[in-house]
C-alpha positions in Angstrom: -6.8 9.8 10.3 -9.3 10.5 13.1 -8.2 7.3 14.9 -4.6 8.4 14.9 -5.5 11.7 16.5 -7.6 9.9 19.1 -4.6 7.7 19.9 -2.3 10.7 20.2 -4.7 12.3 22.6 -4.9 9.0 24.6 -1.1 8.9 24.9 -0.9 12.5 25.8 -3.5 12.1 28.6 -1.6 9.0 29.9 1.7 10.7 29.9 0.2 13.7 31.7 -1.3 11.4 34.4 2.1 9.8 34.8 3.9 13.1 35.1 1.3 14.4 37.6 1.9 11.3 39.7 5.7 11.9 39.6 5.1 15.4 40.8 2.6 14.4 43.5 5.2 12.0 44.9 8.1 14.5 44.7 9.8 12.6 42.0 9.6 15.0 39.0 13.2 16.2 39.6 14.5 12.7 40.4 13.2 10.8 37.4 14.4 10.6 33.9 11.6 9.8 31.5 12.6 8.5 28.1 9.9 8.2 25.5 10.7 6.4 22.3 8.4 5.6 19.4 8.1 2.8 16.8 6.0 3.4 13.8 5.5 -0.4 13.6 6.4 -0.8 10.0 10.1 -1.8 10.2 10.9 -5.4 9.5 13.8 -5.5 11.8 16.0 -7.1 9.2 18.6 -4.4 9.4 19.3 -5.3 13.1 19.1 -1.7 14.2 18.6 -1.9 17.9 19.2 0.5 20.7 20.4 -0.7 24.1 19.8 1.6 27.0 23.0 0.3 28.5 24.9 2.0 25.7 23.9 5.3 27.4 23.7 4.2 31.0 26.3 2.5 33.1 25.5 -1.2 33.7 27.2 -1.2 37.1 25.0 1.6 38.4 21.6 0.4 37.2 19.3 -2.5 37.9 17.2 -3.8 35.0 13.6 -4.3 36.1 12.6 -6.4 33.1 10.3 -5.6 30.2 6.9 -6.4 28.9 7.0 -5.8 25.2 6.8 -2.0 24.8 7.8 -1.3 28.4 11.1 -1.6 30.2 12.4 -0.3 33.4 15.7 0.6 35.0 16.4 1.9 38.5 19.6 2.9 40.3 21.5 -0.1 41.7 21.6 -0.3 45.5 23.8 2.5 46.8 24.2 4.1 43.4 21.3 6.7 43.5 23.5 9.7 43.8 25.7 8.5 40.9 23.1 8.2 38.2 
């Protein structure tokens, strides 16, 4: 149980650092941060997947790729004010 609390503290510190950097660069009101969690115990056999593009228009975003647990999107060129 102690390990879990240590991990939560680590995630909290990491998110705070990230949010501080957004604020430092004047991006806190221009950035949507979406945090999702996976308890890691699902087999995936039910094929329950969430696509960000179900909630965000594909024609207005550019997919930056992913690295396992991380993925990125940014406004498509010329679409900043529309997203």
